[in-house]
N, C-alpha and C positions, 0 to 999 in steps of 0.2 A: 402182401408179399409172400410168397409162397414158400413154408416152411416144412410142407409133408415130402418135397423131393429129397432123396439120398444126393443128389447129384448138386454140383455148386454151380452158383449162378455165373454165366460167361462173363459179368462185369469184373470177377475176381480175377480172372486171365488178363483183362484189360490192365488191372491195378498191378498183377503179378510181374509183366512184361515192360511196363511204365517203370516201375521200380528197380527192377533188374538193371534197366539201363542207367536209371541216376545213379545207381551204386556201382555201377563199371566207371561211370564217369567221375565218382568219389574217389574210390578206392586206387584207380588208374592217376589220378592225380596225387593222392597220398602217398602211393608208392614212390614218385618221383621229385617230390617238392624239396625233400632234405639233401637228395643226390643233386640236384640242379644247382640250388643254392651254394653248394660246396665245391661242386666242380671250377674247374679254373675258366679264366675269360676266354683263351684260346679255345677250348671246349664248347664254348657257347654258355657257360656258367655264370656266377656271380664273385667265385672265389670268396665268399664269406669264410669265418672263422667257424668250425664246430659249432662252437657255443652258439655264436649269433645266430646261425642259421637253426639249431635247437629252438631259440626263443622264438624266432619268428613261428616255427611250427606249431609251440607250446599255445602262443598267441591266438594263431589261427585256429586250431583244434578246439579250444577254450571256445570263443565265440561261437563256433558252428553249434556247441550244444545250449546257447543261450540264447540265440535267434528264433528258433522255432515256439518259445513262449510269445514273443510277440506276433509271430506271423499266425499262431492258432488265435490268438486273440483277434487279429483283425479279419480271419477268416470267418470265425464264428458271428461277429458283430456286424460284418459288412459286407464281405463281398462272397462269401462262400469257399468250400473247399476247391471245387473243380476250377474256377479261375484261379486260386492261389497256387495250382499244381502247374497250370499253363504258366504263370509269372514266374515261378521259382525256376521252371525248367528251361524256360528261355535266359533269365537272367544268369542260371549257372552256365549257359551253352556259352554266352557272352564272357562270362569271368574265363573261362577255360581258353577260349578265344584270344583272349588279353594276355594269357598267362604265355601261350604260344606267341604272340606277336611279342612280347618282351624277349624272347630268345633270337627272334628273326631279324630285328633291328641289328646291322652290324655295326663293330665296334672297331674303328680302327684303331692304328697303335696310339698310343698317348690320348684316346678319345674320352676323358673324364664326363662331358657335357653328354655324351651318347650314352655311357654308362648309369649315369643320372636319370635319362629318359627310358632307359631299360629298367631301371628300380621303380619308377613312377608307374611304369604299366604293370610291372609285378603286383604292386599293393593295390593297384586297380582292379586287377585280375583277380586278388584274394578278398578283395571288400564284396566284389560283386558274388563270390561264391558263399561266401557269410549269410548275407542277404536272402541269395537265391535258397540257401537250404531253408533258411528260416521259412519262409513260404509253403516249400515242397514238403518236407519231412514229415511235420506235426498231420498233415492234412490229407496224406495219400492214405495212411493208415488210420486216420478217422474214419474212411469211405469204404475201406474194407469192414469195419464194425456194422455201418450202414447197411451192408447189402444182406444183415441179416437181423432176425427180429431177436428180441432178448428171451433169451432161454431155447434159442436154435441149437441144438445140438452139434451144429456144422463149424460154428464160429470159431472153436478151438481148433479143428483141424484147419479152416480158411487160415489163419494168423501162422499156422505151421507149416503152412505152402506158400505163404506169403514169403515168410522168414527164409525159405529156400530162394525164393528170387532176391532177396539180399544177398544171400551167399555166393550164388551163382554170379552174379555180378560181381562180386568183393574176388571169386575165384580167378574170373577170365581176365579182369581189369589187368593186374600186374604183369601177365605174360603178353599180352597185346601192347599193351601202351608202355610197359618197362622194357619190350625189346626195341620199339621203335624209339622212343626216349633216349635208351642207351648206348643202341648200336646204329640208329640213323640220326637222330638230332631231336635236341628237349623239343623243338617245336613240334615235330611229327606225334611227339607222344601225348601231347597236351591237346594237339589238335585232334589226335584220333578219340577222346574221350568229350571234346567238345562236338566232333561227331555223333558220339554214343549219344549224348544227351538231347540231340536234335533228333536225332533215329527215336529216343522214347517220348519226345512232344509229339512227333508226326503220329507214331501210334496211338496215342492218348487220343488226339485230334481225330484219326479217322474210326478209332472204336467206342469214344465213348457214349454213343446211341445207348449201347449193352449197359450203361449204367442206370439207365431210365430217368429219374428224377432225382437221384444222388448227388448231393454236393453244390447244389445251388445255392443263393444266399439266402438268409432268412426272408427277406421281404419278394421274393421271386412269385409271381402269379402263374400258374402252371395250365397249360393250354391242352394238355395231354399226358399221357403217361410216359412218352419218350420224348427226352427234350436235348438239345444241343445248343452250343453257344451261337447265340446269334450275331449279327453287325453290331449290335451296339455293345453287346457282352466284349466281343472283340476289341471294340475300341476302347472300353475301361482296361482290359489287358494289357494293350500297348502304352496305354497313359501310366498306367502302373509300372511298367517296366520302363519307360523313358525317366519317369520321377526318380527311380531306384538308380539309373544310369547316372543322370546328372546329379543326383544328392552324392554318389559314391565318388564321381570326378572331384565334385566340390571339395569332398570332407577328405579326399587325398590331399589335393592340389594346396588346401588351407593347412592341415597338418603337418604337409612338408616344411611350410615356414615359420610356424610356430616355434618358438624357444623350448626345450625341453623342460624347464621348468614348469610353462604354462601346461603341456601337455600332461605332466604329471599331477599337478593340480585339478585338471578337468576330469582324469581317471579317478582320482580320490573323493571327489564332490558324486561323480556318478556312483560310485560302487555305495558310499554313505547313503545317497536317496534311495537306491535300491533295496538295501539293508532295512530302510527303514520304512520302505513301503509293505514289505514282505513281513515285517514284523507288528505294523498296524493291521493287516490283513489278517493275521492270523490271531493276534488279541481280541479282535473285532468278531470273529466267526467261530471261534472255540470257546464250547461252555461245557461246566462240570468236570468232575475229578476224571473221569473215564476218558474224555477227548484229550485232556491236557496230559493224561497219563502216555497215551498214544503218541501226542506231540513230540514228546520228551523221547519215544522210542524210535519214531524216523529222525530227529534230529542226530541221535547215536548213530544210526544206520548212515546216514548221510556223511558221518566223521569218518565212519571204517572204509565208506565208499571210498574217499580221497587216498586213502593208502592203496586201493587196490587198483585203480585205474591210472595213480601217475605212475605205478610201475608197470603195469598190462599197456601203457601206450608208450612205452619206449618202442614200441615194436616199429612204429613210423622214423623213429628217429634214431637211438643211438644203434639199435638192432640192425638199422639198413646201412648204417655207416659200417658195422661190425661185419657185414655181411661181405659190404665192399673191399674193405681196406685188410681184413684177417680170415677171411675163410677162402679156402683153395676150392675154387669154382670151376675147374677144368675136370671134365670127363672125356679122356682121351685128349683129341684136338677140338670137343666143344668145351666151350664158357656158357656156365649158367649165369643171366644177367642177377644183378643183386637183388633188384627190386622183384624178381620172382618167387622170393622167401617170403613176401607179403600176403601171397596164396594159400600159404600154408597153415593157417588159423581158419580160413574161410572153410578150406576142405576137410578138415577136423573137427567144425561145427556141424556141418551136413554129417559126417559118418558118428560122430558121437552124441549129438542131441537125443537122436530116439533111444540110444542106449543109457542115457540118462533118467530121460523120463520114466521108461521102464525100471530102472533101479531104484529110484524112490517110489515106485508102489511096490515092486516087489519085495522092499524092507518092510514094509507093514508097519507093524507098530514099534519097529526099531528105526522109522524112516526120522532123521534128524530134524529136529527143529530148527528154525530161520535163521535164530542167533547162531547155532552151530554150523550150518551149511554155510554161512558168511566166514566162518571161522575155518572152514576147511578150503573156501575159497583163495581165502590168505593164504593159510598154509602150503598149498601148489603154488602159488606165487613165489614164495620165499623159497620153495625147495626149485622152484624154475631158475632162480638166481642164483643159486648155489653152483648149479649146472652153468650159468652165464658168467658166473666168476670165475670159475674153475678154467673154462677155455679163454677167458681174457688173460689169465694168468701164463696159459700156456701158448698163448697166439703172438706173433710178431710181423713185421713184413717179410721177414724171410724166412718164417716157419709159422706158415698157414695151417689152419685147423679144418678138419673135417665139416662140413655141411652138416652131418648129424646132430653136431653140438647145438646148432642154431634149432633144427626140427625138434629136437629132445625138449628146448625150451618152451617154444610154440606149444608141444603137446602139454607139456604141465601148466601153462597158462591158462590154456582154451578149456581144459578139465576145471581149472579155479573160476574159469569164467562162467562155465554151465552150472557153476555150483551158487555162485552169486549174482549175477546179473538178471536173469528171469526170476529168481526168486525175491530180488529185491524190488522189481517195477510191481510185482505181484503185490508185494506187501504194503507199498504206499498206497497203491489203491484201495488196500482195505483197511488201512489204519488212519488215513486222513480223514477229518470231519465232512460230513457231504458237502458244506458249502465252498470248501476251499480244496476238493479233491485235485482240483488242475494247478492250483498255485503250488501246494505239496510238490506235486510231481514235476512243477518246475525248479523248487528247492532241491528235488534229486538231481536233476539235470544241471542244476547251479553247482552241485558238487562235485558231477562229473565234468564242469567245464574247468572249475579251478584244478582239478586234477590234471587235467591235460595240459595246463598253462604250466603246473609244476613238472610234469613230464618232460617238458622243454627247457626249464629254466632250473633242473635240478642241478645239472653239472656244473652249468657257469655259478651257482649258490654254494656248492661244496667247492669249488675252487676258491672262492672268496672266504668262507668261512672255516671250512674246513680242509687246508690243503692237505694233498697227500693221500685224502679216503678216497678209495675207490668206489666209483657210483654203484657198481652192479654189489660191492660187498655192503655199502650202505643199505642196498635196497634189501638185501638179506636179512639184514639186521631190524629195519623196519617194520617191513610187512610180516616178519616170523614174531616182532614183540605185537604188533598188532592182533596176531592170530591169537596169541598166548592171552591177549587181555580178552579179547572176544569169548574164549571158551570160560574164562573166570567169570565174567559179567553175564555169561548167558541164562541163569536162573535169574538175575535180578532184573534183565531185560524182558525176559518172558513174562515178568509180572507186570512189565511197563506197558506192554503189550494188551493185557487186560481180554483173554480169552481168544484174541486174534492168533491164528498160524497160518 
């Protein structure tokens, strides 16, 4: 592999545009989901109560962060990253198509049976997206790293470019899918992101030879330097796709008829089993005071990670509803679609990421350590909710507030994300014992999954156990308290890290 050139390999651009289309697909769906679920049946939605829609959103986004652990294991041990990306892309395209079909099915007046059929296809679509993402997300990132040899100075730059592809897709999706979904029809919105995912798969298929031998399974025997999937490979890809579609169909159909008490027990048993396996693997593969001390630091970071993302991920839920119901979206005679606000974070990431990168270097010896940066991220999150709570107190259906309130919240939250998210990922890789680095990264994403679930369920939980408590005020208090606690324990946490920063 050539490491002398300053130019990036062509394979980077293959992965860049494939990931861009996948993020277009995901973020387009994310911008529409809660709006779709809460829209009236007359307008093609499901007329779910806001709390119910937010719970579905939370469960879905939580599982999206868990399945990449399984997808990564399958790719590493059996089928390789390349086939996994094809499988994930095809399955996600089918998932988006199923969501589009769930709106396309007409509901006659009083047609409960048809509405049940629509819900059935809704959950099939979400299930396919969860599993498809698990195959796609971890493996395309892995291939980016494998384009470069260890120590290649271009690698950091490559991931920066790749990250821009993620945010380009996330920026464009709400504008296109949001407009089609809200202004034309939900099926058009979901259909557009399904087409986007198909374009990503086609692009990857046409350009895959530029990846050389990268991304094939561990047992692959190469006949030359440039390889493409052959007929046998494609046969395996479609077997996996059909198996996943069949599994999701039967799973949803079975889950549909199970009593709630049975499904609750299944969830508890699976959760307990997962926790037991993780604990066993950590105990078995961790030795010495230094490694155990660093494991302790990881667990602390994971705990505070939950506070951050359970607040940040209000973006696709309560913020989306606030944009629709409480924000003045008229500019003259032109109306801004509520889903378009989902593009603000991606645009700010692109603009601010280089600034923060230079800031940490410019600060030199005054550069805050990792625990303090976590505290800064939580502080900015809390300040964002101060703004959001103020806007919520001012707003009513008769007194819509300026969209600049939401933009200000997204600005503060994006700055908080840049203080915490990339720093956290880097820390997990540095602190983890060598034998279980992937497992600890999975634990990190597991904490993010729990946070995403809480982001959707929090409003319902507060109404049950703390009636009268404003959600945004609650998040001001919890994220602010977490920030203060992080500042207080930062010297102790720094010691736990045993020289890593």
